[in-house]
C-alpha positions in Angstrom: 0.0 0.0 0.0 1.4 3.4 -0.9 0.3 6.8 0.2 -1.3 9.0 -2.4 0.9 11.4 -4.5 1.3 14.9 -3.1 1.3 18.0 -5.2 5.1 18.0 -5.0 5.4 14.5 -6.4 5.1 10.8 -5.5 5.2 9.8 -1.8 7.2 6.8 -0.7 5.5 3.6 0.4 4.5 3.4 4.0 7.0 1.7 6.3 5.8 -1.7 7.3 5.3 -0.9 11.0 3.4 2.3 10.1 1.1 0.4 7.7 0.4 -2.3 10.3 -0.2 0.3 12.9 -2.6 2.2 10.6 -4.6 -1.0 9.7 -4.9 -2.0 13.3 -6.7 1.3 14.1 -9.9 -0.6 12.9 -9.7 -2.4 16.3 -10.0 0.9 18.2 -7.0 0.0 20.4 -6.7 1.6 23.8 -3.0 0.8 23.5 -0.8 -0.4 20.6 2.9 -1.2 20.9 4.6 -2.4 17.8 8.3 -3.2 17.7 10.3 -4.0 14.7 12.4 -7.0 15.6 13.7 -7.7 12.0 17.4 -7.1 12.7 17.5 -10.0 15.2 16.2 -12.4 12.4 18.2 -11.2 9.4 19.3 -14.1 7.2 17.7 -16.9 9.2 16.5 -20.0 7.4 13.2 -19.5 5.7 13.4 -15.7 5.9 12.4 -14.1 2.6 13.4 -10.6 3.8 10.0 -9.7 5.2 9.8 -7.9 8.5 9.5 -9.4 12.0 7.2 -7.5 14.2 6.2 -7.8 17.9 2.8 -6.5 18.7 1.0 -5.8 22.0 -2.5 -4.5 21.5 -5.3 -3.7 23.9 -8.8 -3.5 22.5 -12.3 -3.7 23.8 -13.2 -5.6 20.6 -11.4 -8.6 22.1 -13.9 -8.9 25.0 -15.4 -12.4 25.0 -13.0 -13.7 22.4 -10.3 -16.4 22.9 -6.7 -16.0 21.8 -7.3 -17.6 18.4 -10.3 -15.4 17.6 -8.3 -12.3 18.6 -5.4 -13.3 16.4 -7.8 -14.0 13.5 -9.1 -10.4 13.9 -5.6 -9.1 13.6 -4.6 -11.3 10.7 -7.8 -10.3 8.8 -6.4 -6.7 8.8 -2.7 -7.5 8.0 -2.6 -11.0 6.7 -2.2 -9.9 3.1 1.2 -8.4 3.9 2.4 -12.0 4.6 4.7 -13.6 3.6 6.4 -10.9 1.5 6.5 -7.7 3.5 5.7 -9.3 6.8 7.5 -12.5 7.6 6.5 -12.9 11.3 4.2 -11.3 13.8 4.4 -12.1 17.5 1.1 -11.1 19.1 -0.1 -10.3 22.6 -3.8 -9.3 22.3 -5.5 -8.2 25.5 -8.8 -6.7 26.6 -8.7 -3.5 28.7 -9.6 -5.5 31.8 -6.8 -8.0 31.2 -4.3 -5.2 30.7 -5.5 -3.1 33.7 -6.3 -0.1 31.4 -10.0 0.1 31.9 
């Protein structure tokens, strides 16, 4: 996904973490921490050069959902980035009550 061209010329594609962060806004997060961990995984077997991100997200939309359902919600928003731009995503998905941030 690229950002629209500006009057001064084309705009560079969004950085991976910025694009993931923007897409996850659909979950109306109370907190969202996204860390790029790619440097720790550079050149490992099976890596295609895509990024490795670590996500901690707190959303009221996770209320009543188990871990797998929460992860499915997240992958529905960013899954099309895999496996090319995003190689791995480590997820911690919490409700406000679970995180203590009511």
